[in-house]
N, C-alpha and C positions, 0 to 999 in steps of 0.2 A: 805502418803496415796496411794502411787504407782500409781498416776495419771500422765500420761506422758504429756509433752508439745505437743501441736498440732499446726501445721502450714500448710498452703495450698496456692496454686496458684489458683486464681479465674479469670475466663475469661468470658466475655460477648460480644455479638455481636447483634446489632439491625440494620436491613436493611429496611428502609421505601421506599414505592413506591406508586404512585398515578395512579389509573385506573379509567378513566371516572369520575373524580372528587372525588372519594372515596379514602381515604388514608389507605393503608395496610402496615403492618410491620411484618417481620419475626424476631424472637428472639431466641438466643441460649445461654445457660448458662452451664458452666463446672467448677467443683471444683476438683482439683487434690491435694491430700495430699502429703506433701514433704518427707514423710518417707516410706510409703507403700501404696499399692493399697487398702488393706482392713485389718482391725485388729479385731480379735475376741478372747475373753477370756472367758473360761468356768466359770460359777458361782460356787464358793465355799460357801455353805450356812453359814458356821461358820465364814467366814471372812467378816468384814464390807467393803463395796464397794460403791464408788460414782458412781452409775449406770448411771446417766445422763451425766457424764463427763468422763467416762472411755474409752469406745470404740465407742460410738455413732457417734462421729464426724470423725472417721478414715475411711471414705468411699469416693469412687469416686461418684460424683453426676453429672448427665447429664439431661438437660431438653431442649425441643424445644417448641416454642410457635408461634401462629399466632394471630395478633391483627388487628382490623380495626376500623375506625371511620366513620360511615355512615353520621353523622352530626357533626358540630363543637363542640357541647356540650356533646357528648357521645363517649366513647371509650370502646370497648369490646375486650376481649382476652381469648383464650383457649389454652391449652397445655398439654403435656404429659411429666412426669419425669420418669427417669429410675434408678433402683437400681439392685444389683446383689447378690442373695443368693448363697451359696456354698454347694457342697457335696464332702466330702473327703473320700477316700478309701485307707486303708493300708493293704497289704497282706504280711505275713511272712511265709516262708517255709524253710525246711532244717532239719539238724540233730543237736541234743543238747546233749552234753556230761555232765554227772553229776560229773565226777571226775575232769575234767579240762574244765569248761564251757568257759573260756576265750580263751584258745589255741586250743582246739580240736573241738569246735562247728563249724558247717558250716551252717550258716543261710544267706538267702538272702531275701530282702524285695522289694516291689514295692509300690510306692505312687502315687496316681492319684487324681487330684482335678478338679472339674467341676464347672464353674460359669454359672448360668442361669440368665435371666433378668426378672424383673417384671416391670410393668408400672402402674402408677396411675395418676389420672386426676387432672388438675388445671384449674381454671377459675377466671376471674375478670371483673369488670366494673368500670368505672369512669365517674362521671357526672361533667360538668363544667357549672353550671347555671349562674355564674358570674365570671368575671376576678379576683375577690378578694376571691372567695370561690370555693372549690371542695369537692366532696364526693366520696368515693370508697368502694367497697366490693370485697373481694377475698375469694376463697375456695380452699383448698387442700385436696385431698383424702387420705384415710388411706392406709398404706402399712405395711407389716410384712416381715422381712428377717429371714428365718429359715436356720439353719445349721444342716447338718446331717453328722455324722462321723461313718464310718463302718470300723472296724478293725477285721481281721481274721488271725488266726495262725494255720498252719497244720505242726506240728513238730514231728519228730521221736526222742523219748527220750531214750537215751542209747541203741538204736537199739533193744529195747524189747517192746516198747509201742508207740502208736500214741496219741499225745496230740492235741486236737482240741479246739480252743478258739474262741469265737465270741462275739463282742461288737457292739451294734447298739445304738447310742445315737442321740436324736433329740432335738434341742434347738432353742429358739428365740434369735437371736443376736441383732436385732434392730427392734423397732416398731415405726412407725410414726403415731400419731393420726390424724384423720381428724380434720380440723380446719377451722374456719370462722373468718375473720377479717373485722371489720367495722372501717373506718377511715375518717377523714376530715382534710382539710388544709385551713388555713386562710392567707390572704395576706393583712394585714391592711395598709401597705405602700409598695412602690416598693422595698424597701430594707429589709423588715422583713417578714418572713414566719414562721408560727406556725403549727405544725402537731400533731394530736391526733389520737390514735388508741386503739382499744380494741379487743383482740383475744380470742376466745373460743377454748380450746383444749379438745378433747374427750379422755382423759386419762383412763376413766373407762372401755374402751374396751381393755385395754392392756392385752395381754396373759401372762401366767406365764413365768418367767425367769428361773425357775428350770428345767433343762433338764430331759427328760424321757430316761431311759436306760434299755436295755435288755442285760444281760450277760449270756452266755452259755459256760460251760466247761465240756469236756468229755475226758476220758482216756481209751483206748482200747489196750490190756486187762487191767482190773481194778486191777493193782498191788497195788494201794492204793486207799482208798475211797475218791472220790471227789464229791462235790455237782454238780448236773446236771445244774440247773438254779439258778444263784446267783441273789438275789434281788437287783435291781437298785434303782434309784430315780424316783419319780413321781411328777407331776405338783402341785404347791401350788398357790392358789389364792392370788394375790398381794393386792387386795382391794384398788386400786387407785381410786381417784376421779377427776372429771373434774375441770379445772382451767380457770380463766379469767385473762388475762395479759394486763394491761394498759401500754401505752407508750406515751411519749411526746418528741417532738423534736423542736428545735428553730434554725433558720438559719438567720443570719444578714449579709447583704452585706456591708462590711466596706469600700471597695474601688470599684468604678465602673467608668471606663473611656472607651474610644474607643479601647484601646489596652489591658487593663487588668481588671480583676474582682477578688476580694478577698472576700470569704465567711467565716464567723466564725460560728461554730456550737456547740450546747450543747444538751444533751438528758438525759432522765431518764426512766428506766424500772423497774417495780416491778413484780417478778415472784413468786407466791406462789407455794409451793411444792405439787405435786400430791400424794406423798408417805405418808402413815400414819406412826405414830411412830412405830418403829420395836420392838414389845413386844414379839414376838414368836421366831420361829426358824430362820427366814430370817433376813438378815442384809443389806438391800438395803438402803444405807444412802443417804439422800437428805436434803435440807433446803430451806427456803424462801430466795430469793435473791434480793438485791437492787443493781442496776447497774447504774452508771453515766458515761457518755461519753463526751469527748471533741474532737473537730476536726476542720479542716479548709480545704478550697479548693481554689486554685488559677487557673485562666483560662486566657490564652493568646488568644485574639480574632483577633488581627491585624497581620495576618501571610501571607496575599496574597502578591505577587503571588506564594510564596513558597508552601503554603498550603491553599486551598480554604475551610477553616473551622476553628477549634480551637483545642487547646491542653489544657487539664486540669490536674492538679496534686492534689491529695487529701491525707490526713493523719488523723488518729484518734487514740485516746487512751481511754481505758475503764478500769474501776475499779468496781469489784463486791464484795459486802460484803455478805457472807452467814451467816445468823443469827444462832447463836448457838442453838442447839436442844438437849435435853436430851432424851435418849432412855433407858427406864427402863423395864427390862425383867420381864415377869410374873413368870418365873421359877427361884427359888433360886439357882438351880444347872445348869443354862444355861452355855454353853461352853464359851461364850464370856463375859457375864455379862453386867451390865449397862455401858453406855459410853455417852460422849458428843461429838457432831460433829459440826463443823463450819469451817470457813476459809475465804480466800481471793483469788480473781482471778484478774490477770492483763493481759491485751491484748492490742495489737497495730497493725496497718496495714497501708500500703501505696498503692496508686493506681494511674494509669494514664489513661486518657480518650482522645481518638483521634476521632474527628468528621469531616467528609467530607461533604461539601454541594454540 
């Protein structure tokens, strides 16, 4: 399916401080893909593509947050996350030989890329009415990363005519829907914790993934007839629908002593696809997904005087099953035809946490 492996380094920092009895904390989050800073691939309508798994994750992510706890049972946080859309420009100039284009042509090109930043809002609150129970709500704003590619060519053809070519394409490379999560956590015993969450994703606001293009071609003098404006592509409504994603996580402390703690974890997520069945010209493939996770965390707490705090190591493994889905085309002469899409995803990760008291 031409879906690349994705790996990344994730860094997080939390710095708490107390001011006149009120606890504040500054948080910073960073995700650095291990292959490239950003990856974008133009959509080919006739080619089936796993849109939500192809290029969405290949992005640098940065977020900064500020949280405070005015009372023991309430925590509030606000923050801003950053993403970077791009604008790419390609200029080609020179002379083009028709008799010997490889050896006699003299062309030079200049490529320029600009990354700009966009910001979107994040917020959350957590209530601790009892030591055995907590409740939380988080919100993340919507963002759209658009790519613009401008290509121009001013070429002298066989020293008798000037060929001018212009391409201007605008596309959406990544859309993050606004979302609201409601979650709760139970602690029936000191060693057992159960977390439940339900998240609403506003996928219905997703802009079209089909790029808009404008292509202009002129030849002066007109030694041959060429079309002045060549029809490009235009946006197509994706008809996505909102989704509700439930999650459950269970953590059990198997070992707890003054020097070491060992936690065992298991989780499950069901994600229903926001994409409709691809019956028309588009082929944005997606499927409902069942994900199961297993993990553990070990924490060393008796490190003084070497370290006034603790060190923790965590690891996880996940398995996702994408439910097979049949896409039956309305047209009998569709370029792709009917097809079935499904699959499996495996993932794993390790982490280390260092806490200073």
